[in-house]
C-alpha positions as CSV (number, residue, x, y, z in Angstrom):
1,X,136.2,115.1,162.9
2,X,133.6,112.4,162.1
3,X,133.6,110.8,158.7
4,X,130.4,109.9,156.8
5,X,129.8,107.9,153.7
6,X,126.6,108.7,151.9
7,X,125.2,106.3,149.3
8,X,122.6,107.9,146.9
9,X,120.2,106.7,144.3
10,X,118.4,108.9,141.8
11,X,114.7,109.1,142.2
12,X,112.5,109.1,139.0
13,X,112.7,112.9,139.2
14,X,116.4,112.9,139.6
15,X,117.1,110.6,136.7
16,X,114.8,112.7,134.4
17,X,117.0,115.7,135.2
18,X,120.3,113.8,135.4
19,X,122.0,116.4,133.2
20,X,121.7,118.8,136.1
21,X,123.4,116.4,138.5
22,X,126.9,118.0,138.4
23,X,125.3,121.4,139.2
24,X,123.3,119.8,142.0
25,X,126.5,118.3,143.4
26,X,128.0,121.8,143.6
27,X,124.9,123.1,145.4
28,X,125.1,120.1,147.8
29,X,128.8,120.8,148.5
30,X,127.9,124.5,149.2
31,X,125.1,123.5,151.6
32,X,127.3,121.0,153.4
33,X,129.8,123.8,154.0
34,X,127.1,126.0,155.5
35,X,126.2,123.4,158.0
36,X,129.8,122.6,159.0
37,X,130.6,119.7,156.7
38,X,133.4,119.2,154.2
39,X,132.8,117.1,151.2
40,X,136.0,115.2,150.7
41,X,135.0,113.4,147.6
42,X,131.9,112.8,145.5
43,X,131.6,110.2,142.8
44,X,129.0,109.1,140.3
45,X,129.1,105.3,140.3
46,X,127.9,102.4,138.2
47,X,126.2,99.6,140.2
48,X,123.9,99.5,143.2
49,X,124.3,103.2,143.9
50,X,124.4,106.2,141.6
51,X,126.5,108.5,143.8
52,X,128.9,108.1,146.7
53,X,129.9,111.0,148.9
54,X,132.6,111.0,151.6
55,X,132.3,114.0,154.0
56,X,133.6,115.1,157.3
57,X,131.9,117.1,160.1
58,X,132.0,117.8,163.8
59,X,129.3,115.3,164.6
60,X,126.2,113.4,163.5
61,X,124.1,116.5,164.1
62,X,125.9,118.4,161.4
63,X,125.3,115.5,159.0
64,X,121.6,115.4,159.7
65,X,121.3,119.1,158.8
66,X,121.6,117.8,155.2
67,X,118.2,116.3,155.3
68,X,117.1,119.3,153.4
69,X,118.7,117.7,150.3
70,X,116.1,115.0,150.4
71,X,113.3,117.5,150.3
72,X,114.4,118.4,146.7
73,X,113.3,115.0,145.6
74,X,116.3,114.1,143.3
75,X,117.9,111.4,145.4
76,X,117.3,109.0,148.2
77,X,120.3,108.6,150.5
78,X,121.7,106.3,153.1
79,X,124.4,107.7,155.3
80,X,127.0,105.7,157.2
81,X,129.3,106.8,160.0
82,X,132.8,105.7,159.0
83,X,135.8,105.1,161.2
84,X,139.5,105.2,160.3
85,X,142.0,102.6,161.7
86,X,142.9,104.8,164.7
87,X,139.3,105.5,165.6
88,X,138.5,101.8,165.3
89,X,141.4,100.8,167.5
90,X,140.0,103.1,170.3
91,X,136.6,101.5,169.9
92,X,138.1,98.0,170.1
93,X,140.2,99.0,173.1
94,X,137.0,99.9,175.0
95,X,135.4,96.5,174.5
96,X,135.2,94.8,177.9
97,X,137.1,91.6,178.3
98,X,135.0,88.6,178.8
């Protein structure tokens, strides 16, 4: 399974309706499940980002199906593909020797 870390910031619309944020998080988790992703954790944070989500899915195509979330206008997101130590070791092992 591929791991993804999504960093989100509230838009002006999203912060005006911030009290609905926990409900929107539930809807996001349900949508993720429909497209084959599992939300492993979701946190509201203080600092540069308002929300951090860790999710898993079969591939990047599953993750991009969540673009529909952006259409709602409450958050802007940046999603990163994450690698655990085992996955990173495989990547490193494939680097050609110079």
